[in-house]
FIPA-96076 format. One record per residue (C-alpha): x, z, y; residue in three letters. Coordinates in steps of 0.1 Angstrom, whole numbers, padded with zeros to 4 digits, always signed. Layout:
// FIPA-96076
XZYAla
...
//
This chain:
// FIPA-96076
+0000-0001+0000Unk
+0014-0010+0035Unk
+0021+0016+0060Unk
-0005+0023+0089Unk
+0012+0023+0122Unk
-0009+0038+0149Unk
-0013+0017+0179Unk
-0044+0035+0195Unk
-0022+0053+0219Unk
-0006+0021+0234Unk
-0034+0017+0255Unk
-0029+0048+0275Unk
+0007+0051+0270Unk
+0026+0020+0275Unk
+0063+0020+0272Unk
+0069+0009+0308Unk
+0051+0041+0319Unk
+0069+0069+0299Unk
+0098+0049+0279Unk
+0125+0072+0292Unk
+0132+0102+0313Unk
+0135+0082+0346Unk
+0100+0070+0340Unk
+0085+0105+0332Unk
+0104+0120+0363Unk
+0089+0090+0383Unk
+0055+0094+0370Unk
+0054+0132+0378Unk
+0070+0125+0415Unk
+0041+0101+0421Unk
+0016+0126+0408Unk
+0028+0154+0430Unk
+0023+0132+0460Unk
-0011+0125+0451Unk
-0017+0162+0442Unk
-0003+0172+0474Unk
-0031+0196+0487Unk
-0023+0234+0486Unk
-0057+0238+0471Unk
-0052+0220+0440Unk
-0017+0232+0437Unk
-0030+0267+0434Unk
-0058+0257+0411Unk
-0030+0241+0389Unk
-0009+0273+0389Unk
-0036+0294+0381Unk
-0041+0272+0350Unk
-0007+0271+0341Unk
-0009+0310+0343Unk
-0040+0313+0324Unk
-0026+0288+0296Unk
+0005+0301+0293Unk
-0002+0339+0285Unk
-0040+0344+0292Unk
-0056+0369+0317Unk
-0044+0405+0317Unk
-0071+0431+0305Unk
-0069+0467+0295Unk
-0073+0474+0258Unk
-0101+0494+0266Unk
-0121+0465+0281Unk
-0118+0448+0247Unk
-0150+0463+0227Unk
-0185+0455+0229Unk
-0205+0487+0233Unk
-0185+0509+0206Unk
-0156+0531+0211Unk
-0123+0522+0192Unk
-0116+0542+0161Unk
-0085+0562+0157Unk
-0054+0546+0144Unk
-0041+0559+0115Unk
-0018+0553+0085Unk
-0037+0547+0052Unk
-0017+0557+0024Unk
-0035+0536+0003Unk
-0022+0501+0015Unk
-0011+0483-0016Unk
+0027+0474-0018Unk
+0022+0435-0025Unk
+0049+0411-0015Unk
+0044+0374-0005Unk
+0073+0356-0015Unk
+0086+0323+0003Unk
+0088+0296-0024Unk
+0087+0266-0002Unk
+0121+0254-0012Unk
+0120+0264-0048Unk
+0084+0250-0055Unk
+0093+0215-0044Unk
+0078+0213-0007Unk
+0101+0196+0016Unk
+0076+0185+0042Unk
+0085+0188+0078Unk
+0057+0184+0106Unk
+0067+0160+0136Unk
+0050+0163+0168Unk
+0071+0138+0186Unk
+0082+0161+0215Unk
+0115+0148+0226Unk
+0109+0162+0263Unk
+0078+0148+0277Unk
+0056+0177+0268Unk
+0023+0164+0265Unk
-0006+0185+0250Unk
-0011+0173+0217Unk
+0022+0181+0206Unk
+0013+0218+0208Unk
-0017+0218+0182Unk
-0009+0204+0149Unk
-0012+0200+0120Unk
-0035+0208+0093Unk
-0032+0215+0058Unk
-0054+0213+0028Unk
-0057+0224-0008Unk
-0074+0198-0030Unk
-0074+0191-0068Unk
-0072+0153-0061Unk
-0063+0143-0096Unk
-0089+0165-0114Unk
-0066+0185-0137Unk
-0080+0218-0126Unk
-0049+0231-0103Unk
-0045+0230-0065Unk
-0024+0203-0049Unk
-0014+0204-0015Unk
-0020+0178+0013Unk
-0003+0180+0047Unk
-0014+0163+0080Unk
+0016+0149+0100Unk
+0017+0138+0136Unk
+0037+0112+0152Unk
+0062+0101+0177Unk
+0047+0085+0207Unk
+0052+0049+0212Unk
+0086+0042+0223Unk
+0099+0073+0214Unk
+0107+0071+0174Unk
+0146+0076+0170Unk
+0163+0048+0148Unk
+0178+0076+0129Unk
+0148+0092+0119Unk
+0122+0083+0090Unk
+0086+0075+0103Unk
+0063+0104+0099Unk
+0036+0101+0076Unk
+0011+0124+0057Unk
+0022+0142+0027Unk
+0007+0147-0010Unk
+0023+0173-0033Unk
+0009+0174-0068Unk
+0008+0210-0086Unk
+0020+0209-0122Unk
-0003+0240-0130Unk
+0024+0266-0124Unk
+0027+0263-0087Unk
+0056+0238-0085Unk
+0051+0204-0064Unk
+0062+0172-0065Unk
+0059+0145-0034Unk
+0036+0118-0048Unk
+0028+0106-0012Unk
+0037+0069-0015Unk
+0024+0064-0051Unk
-0008+0077-0040Unk
-0011+0055-0011Unk
-0010+0083+0015Unk
+0023+0073+0032Unk
+0003+0065+0062Unk
+0014+0070+0100Unk
-0008+0082+0127Unk
-0009+0112+0151Unk
-0028+0133+0128Unk
-0046+0165+0134Unk
-0071+0181+0110Unk
-0083+0174+0074Unk
-0116+0178+0057Unk
-0119+0178+0016Unk
-0150+0166-0002Unk
-0166+0142-0027Unk
-0186+0121-0001Unk
-0196+0092-0025Unk
-0201+0116-0056Unk
-0179+0095-0078Unk
-0162+0130-0093Unk
-0128+0124-0070Unk
-0125+0144-0038Unk
-0117+0124-0009Unk
-0099+0131+0024Unk
-0109+0129+0062Unk
-0083+0133+0088Unk
-0087+0135+0124Unk
-0062+0124+0150Unk
-0053+0116+0186Unk
-0068+0081+0183Unk
-0090+0070+0156Unk
-0098+0090+0126Unk
-0092+0081+0090Unk
-0113+0086+0056Unk
-0094+0080+0024Unk
-0114+0073-0008Unk
-0101+0089-0040Unk
-0105+0066-0070Unk
-0089+0080-0102Unk
-0062+0098-0083Unk
-0053+0070-0058Unk
-0063+0068-0022Unk
-0076+0039-0002Unk
-0083+0036+0036Unk
-0121+0030+0039Unk
-0125+0042+0075Unk
-0139+0011+0090Unk
-0163+0002+0062Unk
-0175+0039+0061Unk
-0181+0036+0099Unk
-0162+0070+0106Unk
-0134+0063+0127Unk
-0147+0072+0163Unk
-0136+0060+0195Unk
-0097+0051+0199Unk
-0092+0077+0229Unk
-0108+0105+0209Unk
-0087+0136+0201Unk
-0103+0148+0169Unk
-0094+0186+0157Unk
-0113+0205+0129Unk
-0136+0186+0107Unk
-0157+0193+0075Unk
-0178+0180+0048Unk
-0213+0199+0044Unk
-0250+0189+0038Unk
-0271+0194+0069Unk
-0303+0178+0057Unk
-0304+0191+0022Unk
-0307+0157+0005Unk
-0277+0163-0018Unk
-0252+0140+0001Unk
-0224+0155+0019Unk
-0223+0148+0055Unk
-0194+0150+0080Unk
-0188+0170+0111Unk
-0158+0162+0134Unk
-0149+0184+0164Unk
-0134+0168+0194Unk
-0111+0187+0218Unk
-0111+0172+0252Unk
-0109+0141+0271Unk
-0073+0135+0274Unk
-0048+0108+0276Unk
-0012+0108+0280Unk
-0015+0090+0313Unk
-0040+0116+0326Unk
-0015+0144+0317Unk
+0015+0128+0334Unk
-0003+0122+0365Unk
-0011+0159+0369Unk
+0025+0168+0370Unk
+0023+0203+0359Unk
+0052+0224+0358Unk
+0060+0261+0346Unk
+0083+0270+0375Unk
+0084+0242+0399Unk
+0113+0224+0377Unk
+0104+0229+0341Unk
+0076+0207+0331Unk
+0046+0225+0315Unk
+0016+0214+0296Unk
-0018+0203+0310Unk
-0044+0230+0304Unk
-0080+0225+0291Unk
-0095+0242+0322Unk
-0091+0209+0342Unk
-0099+0186+0318Unk
-0136+0175+0307Unk
-0149+0184+0272Unk
-0157+0160+0243Unk
-0187+0158+0223Unk
-0185+0163+0183Unk
-0197+0137+0158Unk
-0223+0144+0131Unk
-0221+0118+0106Unk
-0251+0114+0081Unk
-0241+0103+0047Unk
-0264+0069+0037Unk
-0255+0073+0001Unk
-0241+0039+0000Unk
-0206+0047+0012Unk
-0214+0044+0048Unk
-0222+0070+0076Unk
-0246+0068+0105Unk
-0235+0089+0140Unk
-0266+0111+0144Unk
-0247+0134+0170Unk
-0273+0124+0197Unk
-0305+0127+0179Unk
-0294+0158+0160Unk
-0290+0177+0193Unk
-0253+0184+0188Unk
-0242+0170+0221Unk
-0241+0197+0247Unk
-0238+0189+0282Unk
-0222+0214+0309Unk
-0251+0220+0333Unk
-0224+0225+0361Unk
-0205+0193+0361Unk
-0231+0172+0336Unk
-0200+0163+0312Unk
-0195+0172+0276Unk
-0192+0210+0270Unk
-0173+0213+0239Unk
-0136+0218+0239Unk
-0136+0225+0200Unk
-0108+0235+0178Unk
-0128+0256+0150Unk
-0154+0249+0127Unk
-0174+0271+0102Unk
-0206+0263+0081Unk
-0227+0289+0070Unk
-0267+0297+0065Unk
-0269+0326+0093Unk
-0306+0333+0087Unk
-0310+0327+0050Unk
-0335+0301+0053Unk
-0314+0276+0029Unk
-0301+0254+0056Unk
-0266+0251+0067Unk
-0257+0261+0106Unk
-0228+0252+0124Unk
-0204+0277+0143Unk
-0181+0259+0167Unk
-0152+0277+0183Unk
-0143+0266+0218Unk
-0113+0268+0238Unk
-0118+0282+0274Unk
-0157+0272+0271Unk
-0186+0292+0253Unk
-0188+0290+0215Unk
-0215+0271+0202Unk
-0240+0281+0172Unk
-0261+0253+0161Unk
-0291+0266+0140Unk
-0306+0243+0117Unk
-0342+0233+0124Unk
-0348+0216+0091Unk
-0360+0183+0108Unk
-0327+0168+0113Unk
-0320+0185+0143Unk
-0302+0217+0156Unk
-0309+0245+0182Unk
-0278+0256+0200Unk
-0281+0295+0204Unk
-0248+0309+0209Unk
-0259+0325+0239Unk
-0289+0339+0223Unk
-0268+0351+0193Unk
-0243+0369+0216Unk
-0213+0348+0203Unk
-0207+0326+0233Unk
-0186+0349+0250Unk
-0165+0382+0252Unk
-0185+0413+0260Unk
-0175+0405+0300Unk
-0192+0372+0297Unk
-0160+0353+0298Unk
-0152+0324+0276Unk
-0121+0328+0255Unk
-0095+0304+0243Unk
-0109+0303+0206Unk
-0087+0285+0179Unk
-0095+0293+0142Unk
-0125+0307+0126Unk
-0141+0319+0095Unk
-0171+0335+0081Unk
-0180+0359+0052Unk
-0202+0389+0042Unk
-0173+0414+0043Unk
-0190+0446+0039Unk
-0210+0461+0009Unk
-0240+0463+0034Unk
-0242+0424+0032Unk
-0230+0421+0070Unk
-0221+0387+0081Unk
-0189+0384+0104Unk
-0175+0356+0120Unk
-0136+0362+0129Unk
-0120+0339+0157Unk
-0084+0337+0166Unk
-0080+0337+0204Unk
-0054+0330+0229Unk
-0025+0351+0240Unk
-0035+0385+0255Unk
-0072+0378+0242Unk
-0079+0400+0210Unk
-0095+0383+0180Unk
-0132+0383+0180Unk
-0152+0398+0149Unk
-0190+0392+0154Unk
-0210+0410+0132Unk
-0248+0409+0122Unk
-0271+0427+0099Unk
-0295+0411+0076Unk
-0315+0379+0089Unk
-0311+0389+0126Unk
-0292+0364+0144Unk
-0279+0387+0171Unk
-0243+0394+0167Unk
-0221+0424+0179Unk
-0183+0420+0186Unk
-0169+0448+0164Unk
-0132+0436+0169Unk
-0122+0468+0188Unk
-0140+0495+0167Unk
-0125+0480+0134Unk
-0089+0480+0146Unk
-0088+0442+0144Unk
-0088+0438+0183Unk
-0060+0460+0196Unk
-0035+0446+0168Unk
-0043+0410+0178Unk
-0042+0412+0215Unk
-0008+0400+0223Unk
-0003+0371+0200Unk
-0020+0336+0202Unk
-0038+0332+0171Unk
-0045+0297+0154Unk
-0053+0300+0116Unk
-0074+0328+0107Unk
-0095+0336+0075Unk
-0108+0363+0052Unk
-0093+0368+0015Unk
-0089+0394-0008Unk
-0052+0395-0013Unk
-0050+0427-0034Unk
-0082+0420-0054Unk
-0099+0452-0046Unk
-0132+0438-0038Unk
-0127+0441-0002Unk
-0119+0411+0020Unk
-0088+0412+0039Unk
-0077+0389+0070Unk
-0046+0369+0076Unk
-0036+0351+0110Unk
-0011+0325+0119Unk
+0002+0330+0152Unk
+0026+0311+0176Unk
+0026+0302+0213Unk
+0021+0268+0228Unk
+0049+0267+0253Unk
+0085+0267+0240Unk
+0097+0281+0271Unk
+0071+0308+0275Unk
+0096+0336+0283Unk
+0105+0319+0318Unk
+0070+0331+0327Unk
+0065+0361+0306Unk
+0092+0383+0289Unk
+0071+0400+0263Unk
+0058+0366+0249Unk
+0077+0344+0223Unk
+0070+0308+0211Unk
+0075+0318+0176Unk
+0055+0348+0165Unk
+0049+0365+0133Unk
+0018+0361+0111Unk
-0004+0392+0108Unk
-0019+0406+0075Unk
-0045+0430+0078Unk
-0059+0452+0048Unk
-0095+0461+0045Unk
-0097+0499+0041Unk
-0134+0497+0038Unk
-0161+0504+0063Unk
-0162+0541+0059Unk
-0127+0544+0070Unk
-0118+0552+0106Unk
-0097+0521+0108Unk
-0116+0494+0088Unk
-0086+0466+0092Unk
-0052+0480+0089Unk
-0021+0461+0099Unk
+0003+0457+0068Unk
+0038+0458+0080Unk
+0070+0441+0060Unk
+0078+0472+0040Unk
+0042+0466+0023Unk
+0039+0429+0025Unk
+0076+0417+0023Unk
+0097+0403+0050Unk
+0087+0365+0042Unk
+0052+0366+0053Unk
+0064+0383+0086Unk
+0092+0361+0100Unk
+0081+0347+0134Unk
+0073+0309+0133Unk
+0050+0285+0155Unk
+0021+0290+0131Unk
-0008+0265+0132Unk
-0027+0257+0100Unk
-0034+0283+0075Unk
-0051+0278+0039Unk
-0053+0298+0005Unk
-0055+0288-0029Unk
-0045+0303-0064Unk
-0014+0278-0069Unk
-0002+0294-0101Unk
-0035+0301-0117Unk
-0027+0339-0120Unk
-0060+0350-0102Unk
-0046+0360-0071Unk
-0045+0339-0036Unk
-0014+0323-0025Unk
-0010+0311+0011Unk
+0003+0282+0029Unk
+0011+0282+0067Unk
+0020+0253+0086Unk
+0043+0252+0118Unk
+0043+0228+0149Unk
+0075+0204+0146Unk
+0090+0223+0119Unk
+0086+0230+0081Unk
+0056+0249+0067Unk
+0056+0284+0046Unk
+0043+0285+0010Unk
+0040+0321+0001Unk
+0032+0334-0035Unk
+0012+0364-0037Unk
+0032+0387-0062Unk
+0005+0413-0065Unk
+0007+0433-0096Unk
-0021+0460-0089Unk
-0040+0455-0124Unk
-0070+0448-0105Unk
-0095+0426-0121Unk
-0109+0393-0107Unk
-0130+0360-0114Unk
-0129+0326-0100Unk
-0159+0305-0102Unk
-0158+0266-0098Unk
-0192+0248-0097Unk
-0202+0213-0112Unk
-0233+0200-0093Unk
-0252+0167-0096Unk
-0237+0135-0090Unk
-0240+0136-0050Unk
-0225+0171-0043Unk
-0203+0172-0072Unk
-0186+0206-0061Unk
-0217+0225-0049Unk
-0208+0227-0013Unk
-0230+0250+0004Unk
-0240+0269-0027Unk
-0239+0307-0026Unk
-0222+0325-0056Unk
-0228+0363-0062Unk
-0213+0383-0089Unk
-0231+0413-0098Unk
-0212+0445-0112Unk
-0234+0476-0116Unk
-0245+0486-0081Unk
-0220+0463-0064Unk
-0223+0428-0055Unk
-0200+0401-0041Unk
-0209+0370-0024Unk
-0190+0340-0015Unk
-0202+0305-0001Unk
-0187+0274-0014Unk
-0172+0258+0015Unk
-0136+0249+0020Unk
-0138+0242+0058Unk
-0120+0275+0073Unk
-0092+0286+0096Unk
-0078+0259+0118Unk
-0075+0222+0112Unk
-0075+0230+0075Unk
-0092+0234+0040Unk
-0088+0262+0014Unk
-0096+0258-0025Unk
-0131+0248-0031Unk
-0135+0272-0062Unk
-0144+0310-0050Unk
-0123+0338-0060Unk
-0135+0375-0064Unk
-0115+0404-0066Unk
-0133+0433-0089Unk
-0107+0460-0083Unk
-0111+0483-0114Unk
-0145+0469-0124Unk
-0140+0459-0159Unk
-0176+0444-0167Unk
-0197+0415-0151Unk
-0233+0420-0154Unk
-0245+0386-0139Unk
-0234+0355-0120Unk
-0260+0341-0100Unk
-0257+0307-0080Unk
-0280+0297-0054Unk
-0276+0260-0052Unk
-0280+0240-0019Unk
-0313+0225-0028Unk
-0329+0260-0037Unk
-0322+0259-0075Unk
-0314+0295-0087Unk
-0291+0298-0120Unk
-0278+0330-0135Unk
-0251+0332-0158Unk
-0246+0363-0182Unk
-0219+0374-0207Unk
-0193+0365-0183Unk
-0159+0379-0190Unk
-0135+0393-0161Unk
-0101+0377-0153Unk
-0107+0341-0159Unk
-0115+0309-0141Unk
-0152+0304-0149Unk
-0168+0269-0146Unk
-0207+0267-0139Unk
-0225+0232-0143Unk
-0257+0227-0126Unk
-0286+0229-0151Unk
//
């Protein structure tokens, strides 16, 4: 298969504009003359300040209505090491962002990662999204950057089979979605980009670009971010939601001439750019999609400037009110978050403000990035976690029962104060110690390589954060795990972006991969030896939704219940494994596994043994 060279950017970034450093300096000089008014310079200065390290707030201001719990050391934090096996397991991928001094905003944001069983052998393979050099910047000494697919041998060792699979393609990639959209039994890949997006159809383990035929390319001036497959109309076919970030071109950014100190070039900020509508593509069942974004009412207009509101980076699908229809939570950067509640007639009602998840407790929009949703407590509380910008604590929006009103409990649970300093991108719930309670991992890293020129306490590379769930009855529910308990490998600073989990070595616990912008990822093997029991569940649905995406799985063990949703769309630009994992702790008997399929069918499976990967076929 021939390589696809991305030419979409040439229209906005011709070589005679930014082909060398002199051209960049000339563009900035001209733009500064055009933007000569003191008022505009003041606005730009404020925006750079905000974008560099956020707005200062006291920790006491971060909560909603509750008081912070007392910080304490919980003696029961498990001693579980995560081991960096990136080199030893065969992953030699390196992300390329193309930054050779021009400092363009997309160079700060990528790229995603996905776990996908592309060859149907039962283990989790690994796909990395790569970006690119800007037109005219490709060094002769460097290979052309491409996407990368690594095949798992079933034991957590990987081989790079990108070229053989037809995925050695070149464009400025961002996010990725996994799903068998055509129901042929082979999981496909959708990749967002700066420029047009790409859909790769998987047939017998080999991929073909079918973007144009499927009608999902988007526009050449889009900037796609997170994306995901889900069934919004309950017709059994996987539809596709695609987030777009902002209305951006390289030409526009260079004309603004943003600097950090008056001399050092800075990145343009989202506050001074218009938003961009997302796409909702309806699956037609014949290999094509129809753009139903407008008629489904997911295009939200900013009432103040009459432009698209969305500046979207994070995406989550969950049925928030238990009506059997998938809703959509979109995390936005510097504008309010959006909650699209499914109206069951092909349309959505945007209820972010009504549900109290649009802003922080002071009514401010945060710089939201990654997102995840889970029922993380024994009382079936539904929680959304969001990673936010530097000096903005992570959000933990929680609701009870069928209510759609959320409260930000980040401060009271201990999550808020411990996430206030770092800039968080990827973020998800997972049970790393298999005790039955969902823990949290974050991928952190600043946008600005030279942030310390402005703020000495900020760094470009930042440590990931692992939070152990001590339980809702503890004074501190989410407790920071330091390297004495988690190992030094997971705590090493990096410019973290994408974040995903999977059981790569089939030992029952969840391993992790973290991507880094313009650097190598980190594959971390979970070496827990707690003796805790577990269960993994893989669903086999009908011919349309083969993996049962959107289904709910509940494991009953005596008086305890554990619930998971089949949805790989989590974190930031990334996809986790599709099978769901349950930690059972010391429980040694499963009474029942209950599956609620997306079409309403309920199925029960009894006589399930512990410590196994269970496959449930729809009947």
